[in-house]
C-alpha positions, 0 to 999 in steps of 0.5 A: 558543466552543461556542455551544448554545442552548436548544431544546425536547426532549431528544433528539439532534435537539434537541441538534443543533438547539440548535447548528445552527438559526438564531435570530433576534435579540430586538430591534428595534435594528438596531444592537444585533442587529449588536452582540449577542455571539450573532449570529455563532451564529445561522447556524450551519447557513448557515455550516456548510461555511465553518467547517467546511472546515479543522476537518473534514479528510480528507472530500476524500480519502475521497471520492477513495478511494470514486470511485476504487472505484466506477470500478474496479467499473464497469470490471469491469461491476459496474454493466453492468445498473444504475447505483449508488445512493448513501446518504450518512448524516449528510449535512448540508448536502450538501457531500459530494455536490457535492464528489464531483462532482470525481471523478464526474458524480454526476447521470449516474453514480448512479441516486439519490443519497439524503441522510439527516441528523437535523438540519432546519436541515442538510437545509434548506441541503442542499435549497437547494444542490441546487436551485441544482446542479439535481440531483435528490438526495433529502433525508431528515431521518430518524434513521439508525437507522429508515432504510430504502430502500424507504420512499423509493423510489416517490416518486423518478422517477430511473431506475436503468437503465443501459441508457437504459430508464427504470424508476421507482423503485417498479419498480426495487424490484420488480425488484432489490435494494433495497440501496445501492451506495455508503454514506458518513459523514463526521464523522457516526458520532461524533455518533450516540449509539446507533451500534451500532445504526446501524453494524449497520443499514448492514450490511443497508443495504448491497449484497453488493459495495457500498462504505462510506467512513467519515472521522471523528475518533478517539482510540485506543491502539495496545494497543487494535489489538494482536493484530488482524489484520484492522485493515488496517494501524496505521500512526500509529494510536496517539494519546498519553495526553495527546491521548485525554484532551484531544480526548475532553474537547473534543469531548465539549462539542459532543456529539462522542463519540470513545471508542474504542468507535465504532471500537474494541471493543465491551463484549463483543467485544475488536474494532473495531466498524466494522471488525468489522462490515465488511472492510477495503479501505483505512484511513488514520490522519491528524492535522489538524496545522493545529488542533492535531493532531486525530487522524481516520481514513478508512475504506473497507470492504465486506461482511466476509462473504459466502457460506461457498462464495465464501469458502471458494472465496477461502481455496482460491485464495489459499492454493493460489497461495501454496504451489503446492498444489492448488485445490479446483475447483467440479465445475460452474461457477456463481454461484447454486447451492451446488456439490458439489467434486471429490475432492481429496486432503487437503492437509497443514497444513505445506503450508497458508499463514500466510494461510489458517491466520490466516483459519480462525482469523478465521472460527472466532471469528466476525472478519473476515478479514485486510484483504488478502482483501478487496482487489481483487487477491490478489497480496499475502498477509497477514503480521503486521505487528507482529511485531519481524521486520518493525518493524525496517526503521523504516518504511522500505526499503533498496532502491529499485532493484535492483543485480543485472542481470536480463539476466544471470538470463535468459541463465544461466536461461533463464526460460520460461513454464513455470517457477515462480520464486521470487525476493526482491523487493528493488527490485522491477526484476528481477521485473518484467523477468522478467514482460515478457521471459519470463512465467513461470507464477508468481512468488513475490516474498518480503522480510522487509521489508514496505516492499520489498513496498510498493514492489513494489505501488506499481510493480505498481498503476502499471502497471496504472493509469497511463498510460506517461507518468506510470510513466516520471515516477514511476520514470524521473525519479523526480519526479511533482508530482501523486502524491498525486492519482494515488495516491488516485484511480487507484493506491489500488483496486489496493493493499493498505491497508497499501502505500497507508498507506505511501505516503500518508505518503511523498507527499514522496518524488515531489512535492519536488525530491529525487529518489524514488531518494534515499530509502531505504536506498540513498538514502544512497549516491545523496546521498553522491555529490551531497555528494562531487561538490560538495564536491570540485567534480566535478559537471561531470566526473561529468555528463560521465561519464555522458553519454560517448558513448564508452568511450575518453572515459568512461575519461578522465573517470574518470581524473579522478574516480577519486581522490576515491573512493579518498581517504584521508578518505573511506574512513577516515570512511565506507566502513569503518564499519558504518554506512555499509555497512549503511544506505548500500549494504545490506551486512549485518555477515555480509557484511562480515566475509565481504569482510574475511575473503576480502581477509585471504586473498588476495594484494595485486594492483594499486595499493596502499590510501591511506596511512592505511588500516591496519585491515583493514575499510578495506583490504578495502572499499578493495580490494572497491570498486576491483575493483567500479568500475574495471571498471565504468568500463573496460568498461561505457558508463553512458550506454547500458549501465549503468543501475544506476551511471547512476542512482547518479550521476544520481538517475535514468534516461534514455530511453536507458539504463534497465531494460527495464520502463520501455520503452513495449513493457513498458508495453504488456504489463504494463499488460494486464488479467492481466498480475500474475495469476501474482505473489505477494507474501510478506512473510516469511523465505525459509525460512518461505515455502519450507518451506510450498510443496508438495514438488517445485514450484518450478523457479528460485529466484533468492535473490541474497546471501541466504546472505551474511546468515547469521552464519558457522557450522561447514561441517556444521551442520545447525541453522544458518539457512543449512543450513535454507534449503538443506534447505527449497529442495531440498524445494521444488525440482523435480527439477533444479531450479536456484538461482541466488545472488550472493555477495560472497565468492570462496567459496560459502555463508557468502558488486555481487558477486565470485562467482555460482553456479548449483546444481542439484538432483540428488537429495533431501536428508534 
């Protein structure tokens, strides 16, 4: 199963050739040669691609991510003066270079392409491939440790100039940097014994703005990544003990090293070596289940440390934008000089963001910055993903869409371009509408659930990278069969590593027949409606309700559907249960208790609850649903005015009824280059974020029903979570700054909502 022949020599090249080199059968009898059990192994190099297609998964995804990043850089003008140079290290038969042609026109996009491999047999196959394609790719049979780009420039005739002027490699070497803009490694790092030297040499070889893409096997325990904040996410990274032992032993037979140090810790440095030497842009951990669940990873990186000046400027920019503190500004604009900074007052540490604090710790320990600092956009702020307060959500979001109506917010608050807003992320719909209709100075989106922010990142990336038709299919219809391709080739440059990991794992939420909106916590409610409609035979009536053209027609249909919603069995089995209220409706226990308390204090008005609801919870929730749904059906036309309930009943929007951010005009605004430059996405508790703001900087805080989530406490309790949040809001708000909150309760504070409140700051709170 693992054929090796005896090749003279003891080095790595001899080991490779013992497997790849074409051998000749030592027989003059053709029939005997055909029967030779070794013949099928005599052409390993020639059949390498055919035999590795199913084994070496992830190569196409890695190339797609690299190509997407290069296209992004090209749009930013990075290659206006000179085309990029690509080096494929351990490129073998040249499969990667030909496969890249699906994403980029290799002969015209790159100034030069080099393939470096230590196996002469594989290099011969690569040369034949490029001769067949007619591409001028330089195939170099050399040890990756000793490869230097300048050693191979003078003999190559291809131009690097992007202006059309012919520039020989020798002239280019004299006038430009001799570094690669792109380096790729496809299942080659695990086959290099002295990988430390190779990784170190790649750092020198890569240009300052270059990108490196790696795909390879790995085995790793989650313990090896705990406490490391620069790995770009560890979702699905853990490999259990049995798999780690088995795959190490299996691949050792082919001299493929899966020890963690190739990706993980250096013997003297408690950190991942590849991720230690490069900053992380994207990382994925996957399994090849077709062949027994072989673990493999994809890594997209860049230089982890630029000049001190640029690093400091980046830290100050991110810190200032997420705390509303003053930013240190260069006294003279420039790129190559170390410039003095304008004198600024010292910023107290309590006004420093957690991202800044983490970056300072990493730099002082000679570690890369957290991966969020290396992204193309600085909207997403670093957070510690391993904390229990984030992992409690089990890698899923509660709300795929927002229930609150942003039109009401606009009417009540009169948001304008001078406002600095803090709001809860939720489904992201409302803040997108604020950006479309008001374009405030800054919006801080806050959510404790990382997955809610992953959803917001996806929506933001869609506007930055996709045409309106694709955006509508994703978030209007909730389906897109090509979502996986869009994610890797177009959306990935605009997303953080953690958000990209989440959506790569959840591609099926858009590609199956089930609507995207039927996933997450809110998806339980939508699926319940579908199930009840099927069970009661009311699917046709619900369709009529959603297509009604007048309110009178809608009221008539509602009278037929209403008994189903108010049925005794439904309320006894679901509505009164804590599980349903939390999972499907997003009602936490404290808010549920508030609804029950309010119901017990109110006189009975309107219809009585169904018989059998003797428990207080069932009666309270029944009252709440009646008081919510009846006005909706009586006073708003679902087909044109109420897209919230239209989505709940049908699982998608229509061209006539949808949020403002899904209109063509909104897409035209949000697809502009700087449309989201004023957005910052925080993953933490509200009070944690607010406490770090510079005093008196916020003008509006829209905190939805967050006060309802706090457990009941005495009316005056300075240490209660509600009191802490109130003081933090007062500290961050400007004089006359406003807070908008909604509540499921009829009374404020410990409270589809029963009350809405606007509060104005009139004085400082001690």
